[in-house]
C-alpha positions as a Markdown table, in Angstrom:
| # | Residue | x | y | z |
|---|---|---|---|---|
| 1 | Unk | 101.1 | -121.3 | -18.6 |
| 2 | Unk | 99.2 | -119.3 | -21.4 |
| 3 | Unk | 98.4 | -115.5 | -21.0 |
| 4 | Unk | 94.9 | -116.1 | -22.5 |
| 5 | Unk | 93.0 | -118.0 | -25.1 |
| 6 | Unk | 94.2 | -115.7 | -27.8 |
| 7 | Unk | 97.9 | -116.4 | -26.9 |
| 8 | Unk | 97.2 | -120.2 | -26.9 |
| 9 | Unk | 95.5 | -120.1 | -30.3 |
| 10 | Unk | 98.5 | -118.3 | -31.9 |
| 11 | Unk | 100.9 | -120.8 | -30.5 |
| 12 | Unk | 98.6 | -123.7 | -31.8 |
| 13 | Unk | 98.6 | -121.8 | -35.1 |
| 14 | Unk | 102.4 | -122.0 | -35.3 |
| 15 | Unk | 102.3 | -125.7 | -35.0 |
| 16 | Unk | 99.5 | -126.3 | -37.4 |
| 17 | Unk | 100.8 | -123.9 | -40.1 |
| 18 | Unk | 103.9 | -126.0 | -40.2 |
| 19 | Unk | 101.9 | -129.1 | -41.0 |
| 20 | Unk | 100.5 | -127.2 | -44.2 |
| 21 | Unk | 97.1 | -129.2 | -43.9 |
| 22 | Unk | 95.3 | -129.5 | -47.2 |
| 23 | Unk | 91.9 | -127.9 | -47.5 |
| 24 | Unk | 91.9 | -127.0 | -43.7 |
| 25 | Unk | 88.5 | -126.4 | -41.9 |
| 26 | Unk | 88.7 | -125.0 | -38.5 |
| 27 | Unk | 86.0 | -126.5 | -36.1 |
| 28 | Unk | 85.8 | -125.1 | -32.5 |
| 29 | Unk | 83.9 | -126.4 | -29.5 |
| 30 | Unk | 81.9 | -123.5 | -28.1 |
| 31 | Unk | 82.2 | -121.4 | -26.2 |
| 32 | Unk | 85.8 | -121.5 | -24.9 |
| 33 | Unk | 87.3 | -123.2 | -27.9 |
| 34 | Unk | 86.1 | -120.3 | -30.2 |
| 35 | Unk | 88.8 | -117.6 | -29.2 |
| 36 | Unk | 91.5 | -120.3 | -29.6 |
| 37 | Unk | 90.3 | -121.6 | -33.0 |
| 38 | Unk | 89.7 | -118.1 | -34.5 |
| 39 | Unk | 93.4 | -117.5 | -34.2 |
| 40 | Unk | 94.1 | -120.7 | -36.1 |
| 41 | Unk | 91.6 | -120.1 | -39.0 |
| 42 | Unk | 92.9 | -116.6 | -39.4 |
| 43 | Unk | 96.4 | -117.8 | -39.7 |
| 44 | Unk | 95.4 | -120.5 | -42.2 |
| 45 | Unk | 93.0 | -118.4 | -44.1 |
| 46 | Unk | 90.5 | -121.3 | -43.3 |
| 47 | Unk | 86.9 | -121.4 | -42.7 |
| 48 | Unk | 85.7 | -121.4 | -39.1 |
| 49 | Unk | 82.9 | -123.5 | -38.0 |
| 50 | Unk | 81.4 | -125.2 | -34.7 |
| 51 | Unk | 81.0 | -128.6 | -33.3 |
| 52 | Unk | 78.1 | -128.3 | -30.9 |
| 53 | Unk | 78.4 | -130.9 | -28.2 |
| 54 | Unk | 76.6 | -131.2 | -24.6 |
| 55 | Unk | 77.5 | -132.9 | -21.6 |
| 56 | Unk | 74.8 | -135.3 | -20.2 |
| 57 | Unk | 75.0 | -135.1 | -16.4 |
| 58 | Unk | 74.1 | -137.4 | -13.8 |
| 59 | Unk | 70.8 | -136.5 | -12.4 |
| 60 | Unk | 71.1 | -134.6 | -9.1 |
| 61 | Unk | 74.9 | -134.2 | -9.9 |
| 62 | Unk | 74.9 | -132.5 | -13.3 |
| 63 | Unk | 78.6 | -131.5 | -13.2 |
| 64 | Unk | 79.4 | -135.1 | -13.2 |
| 65 | Unk | 79.4 | -136.4 | -17.0 |
| 66 | Unk | 77.6 | -139.6 | -17.5 |
| 67 | Unk | 78.5 | -138.9 | -21.2 |
| 68 | Unk | 78.0 | -136.6 | -23.9 |
| 69 | Unk | 76.2 | -136.0 | -27.4 |
| 70 | Unk | 77.3 | -134.1 | -30.4 |
| 71 | Unk | 75.2 | -132.9 | -33.3 |
| 72 | Unk | 74.7 | -135.6 | -35.8 |
| 73 | Unk | 76.3 | -138.3 | -33.6 |
| 74 | Unk | 75.2 | -140.9 | -31.1 |
| 75 | Unk | 75.6 | -140.2 | -27.5 |
| 76 | Unk | 78.7 | -141.4 | -25.9 |
| 77 | Unk | 78.6 | -142.7 | -22.4 |
| 78 | Unk | 81.3 | -143.3 | -19.5 |
| 79 | Unk | 80.8 | -146.9 | -18.4 |
| 80 | Unk | 82.4 | -146.4 | -15.2 |
| 81 | Unk | 80.0 | -143.6 | -14.2 |
| 82 | Unk | 77.1 | -145.5 | -15.5 |
| 83 | Unk | 78.1 | -148.6 | -13.3 |
| 84 | Unk | 78.7 | -146.3 | -10.3 |
| 85 | Unk | 75.0 | -144.9 | -10.5 |
| 86 | Unk | 73.5 | -148.3 | -11.6 |
| 87 | Unk | 72.0 | -146.8 | -14.8 |
| 88 | Unk | 72.2 | -147.6 | -18.5 |
| 89 | Unk | 72.2 | -145.6 | -21.6 |
| 90 | Unk | 68.5 | -146.2 | -21.9 |
| 91 | Unk | 68.0 | -144.1 | -18.7 |
| 92 | Unk | 69.2 | -141.0 | -20.5 |
| 93 | Unk | 66.8 | -140.9 | -23.5 |
| 94 | Unk | 65.0 | -137.9 | -22.4 |
| 95 | Unk | 68.2 | -136.1 | -21.3 |
| 96 | Unk | 69.6 | -136.7 | -24.8 |
| 97 | Unk | 66.5 | -135.2 | -26.5 |
| 98 | Unk | 66.8 | -132.3 | -24.3 |
| 99 | Unk | 70.4 | -131.9 | -25.1 |
| 100 | Unk | 69.7 | -132.1 | -28.9 |
| 101 | Unk | 67.1 | -129.2 | -28.6 |
| 102 | Unk | 69.6 | -127.2 | -26.6 |
| 103 | Unk | 72.2 | -127.8 | -29.6 |
| 104 | Unk | 69.6 | -126.8 | -32.1 |
| 105 | Unk | 69.0 | -123.4 | -30.3 |
| 106 | Unk | 72.8 | -122.8 | -29.8 |
| 107 | Unk | 73.0 | -123.2 | -33.6 |
| 108 | Unk | 70.4 | -120.7 | -34.2 |
| 109 | Unk | 72.1 | -118.2 | -31.8 |
| 110 | Unk | 75.6 | -118.6 | -33.2 |
| 111 | Unk | 75.3 | -119.5 | -36.6 |
| 112 | Unk | 71.9 | -118.3 | -37.9 |
| 113 | Unk | 71.5 | -119.3 | -41.6 |
| 114 | Unk | 75.2 | -119.7 | -42.2 |
| 115 | Unk | 76.0 | -122.9 | -44.3 |
| 116 | Unk | 78.1 | -125.5 | -42.7 |
| 117 | Unk | 81.6 | -125.8 | -43.8 |
| 118 | Unk | 82.3 | -128.3 | -46.6 |
| 119 | Unk | 84.1 | -131.3 | -45.0 |
| 120 | Unk | 84.4 | -133.4 | -48.2 |
| 121 | Unk | 88.2 | -133.9 | -48.6 |
| 122 | Unk | 88.9 | -131.5 | -45.8 |
| 123 | Unk | 91.5 | -131.6 | -43.1 |
| 124 | Unk | 89.2 | -130.9 | -40.0 |
| 125 | Unk | 91.0 | -129.1 | -37.3 |
| 126 | Unk | 89.1 | -129.6 | -34.1 |
| 127 | Unk | 89.9 | -127.0 | -31.4 |
| 128 | Unk | 89.1 | -126.5 | -27.7 |
| 129 | Unk | 90.7 | -124.6 | -25.1 |
| 130 | Unk | 91.9 | -127.7 | -23.3 |
| 131 | Unk | 91.0 | -131.1 | -22.2 |
| 132 | Unk | 89.7 | -132.0 | -18.8 |
| 133 | Unk | 87.6 | -135.2 | -18.8 |
| 134 | Unk | 87.3 | -135.4 | -22.5 |
| 135 | Unk | 83.7 | -136.5 | -22.5 |
| 136 | Unk | 82.5 | -134.0 | -24.9 |
| 137 | Unk | 85.5 | -134.3 | -27.2 |
| 138 | Unk | 85.0 | -138.0 | -27.5 |
| 139 | Unk | 81.4 | -137.3 | -28.7 |
| 140 | Unk | 82.6 | -134.6 | -31.0 |
| 141 | Unk | 85.3 | -136.6 | -32.7 |
| 142 | Unk | 82.8 | -139.6 | -33.2 |
| 143 | Unk | 80.2 | -137.3 | -34.9 |
| 144 | Unk | 82.9 | -135.7 | -37.1 |
| 145 | Unk | 84.3 | -138.9 | -38.2 |
| 146 | Unk | 81.0 | -140.0 | -39.5 |
| 147 | Unk | 80.7 | -136.6 | -41.7 |
| 148 | Unk | 83.8 | -138.0 | -43.6 |
| 149 | Unk | 86.5 | -135.5 | -43.7 |
| 150 | Unk | 89.7 | -136.6 | -45.2 |
| 151 | Unk | 91.7 | -136.1 | -41.9 |
| 152 | Unk | 91.0 | -135.1 | -38.3 |
| 153 | Unk | 93.5 | -133.1 | -36.3 |
| 154 | Unk | 92.7 | -132.4 | -32.7 |
| 155 | Unk | 94.5 | -129.3 | -31.6 |
| 156 | Unk | 94.4 | -128.0 | -27.7 |
| 157 | Unk | 96.8 | -126.0 | -25.7 |
| 158 | Unk | 96.8 | -128.0 | -22.6 |
| 159 | Unk | 95.6 | -131.4 | -21.5 |
| 160 | Unk | 96.6 | -134.4 | -19.0 |
| 161 | Unk | 99.2 | -136.5 | -20.6 |
| 162 | Unk | 97.1 | -139.7 | -19.8 |
| 163 | Unk | 94.3 | -138.4 | -22.0 |
| 164 | Unk | 96.2 | -137.9 | -25.2 |
| 165 | Unk | 96.8 | -141.6 | -25.8 |
| 166 | Unk | 93.0 | -142.1 | -26.0 |
| 167 | Unk | 92.6 | -139.3 | -28.3 |
| 168 | Unk | 95.4 | -140.5 | -30.6 |
| 169 | Unk | 93.0 | -143.4 | -31.6 |
| 170 | Unk | 90.1 | -141.0 | -32.3 |
| 171 | Unk | 91.9 | -138.4 | -34.4 |
| 172 | Unk | 94.7 | -138.8 | -37.2 |
| 173 | Unk | 97.0 | -136.3 | -35.4 |
| 174 | Unk | 96.9 | -134.7 | -32.0 |
| 175 | Unk | 98.6 | -131.4 | -31.2 |
| 176 | Unk | 98.8 | -130.5 | -27.6 |
| 177 | Unk | 101.3 | -127.8 | -26.4 |
| 178 | Unk | 101.5 | -128.6 | -22.6 |
| 179 | Unk | 100.9 | -131.5 | -20.6 |
| 180 | Unk | 101.4 | -130.2 | -17.0 |
| 181 | Unk | 101.8 | -132.4 | -13.9 |
| 182 | Unk | 99.9 | -132.1 | -11.8 |
| 183 | Unk | 96.9 | -131.1 | -14.1 |
| 184 | Unk | 94.4 | -129.4 | -12.0 |
| 185 | Unk | 91.9 | -127.8 | -14.4 |
| 186 | Unk | 92.1 | -126.2 | -17.9 |
| 187 | Unk | 91.7 | -122.8 | -16.4 |
| 188 | Unk | 94.6 | -123.3 | -14.0 |
| 189 | Unk | 96.9 | -123.2 | -16.9 |
| 190 | Unk | 96.0 | -119.7 | -18.0 |
| 191 | Unk | 96.5 | -116.4 | -16.4 |
| 192 | Unk | 93.3 | -115.0 | -17.8 |
| 193 | Unk | 90.4 | -117.4 | -18.3 |
| 194 | Unk | 87.1 | -115.5 | -18.3 |
| 195 | Unk | 83.9 | -117.1 | -19.5 |
| 196 | Unk | 83.3 | -116.6 | -23.2 |
| 197 | Unk | 79.9 | -114.9 | -24.0 |
| 198 | Unk | 77.4 | -115.9 | -26.7 |
| 199 | Unk | 78.2 | -112.4 | -28.2 |
| 200 | Unk | 81.7 | -113.0 | -28.3 |
| 201 | Unk | 81.2 | -116.2 | -30.1 |
| 202 | Unk | 79.1 | -114.6 | -32.8 |
| 203 | Unk | 81.6 | -111.8 | -33.1 |
| 204 | Unk | 84.5 | -114.1 | -33.7 |
| 205 | Unk | 82.4 | -116.0 | -36.4 |
| 206 | Unk | 81.4 | -112.8 | -38.2 |
| 207 | Unk | 84.9 | -111.7 | -38.2 |
| 208 | Unk | 86.1 | -114.9 | -39.5 |
| 209 | Unk | 83.5 | -114.6 | -42.4 |
| 210 | Unk | 84.7 | -111.0 | -43.2 |
| 211 | Unk | 88.4 | -112.5 | -43.4 |
| 212 | Unk | 87.3 | -114.6 | -46.1 |
| 213 | Unk | 88.0 | -118.0 | -44.6 |
């Protein structure tokens, strides 16, 4: 159980600092991953950036993830969900286009004209506040791999144990502090788990810039 995202970020920073990653760049999944990642970036003196990714919901049941799409990457679909609704990836063309527009707007709000971190030869440290279904993280890691960092480290405070084997194939290293049983939901493993506002994301990015990461 973590007190909040800040404590979780500090505990992850302890683990990542011990790895002494070369040319670290910290990339958060907004919004919940940003307060966690900010602590890691501050500890490492690293740049803090974002991986923008959106869930693709099942029509009429948007909370159920048919897949996800990240900036710069191809959409990733859940074949079991598609089979259950008798749909294929081609049925989500319009939804994918809408999600890409949403991500472009999120980038404008969060990052403005900030340059993207240089990933050439970098250790990209991907951070979220936890893993639930993992749909968005699968899309994020696929898009990031195509960007060509030297190595990818996935760092999360909490996740179901069965999810970690899959992510070990998508990242060069996975750091997860807790794998509780039963795993209920990410927020159930924090004492305080408020929604992260857009303004907080922007403020954390501004603070990271001032910190010289």
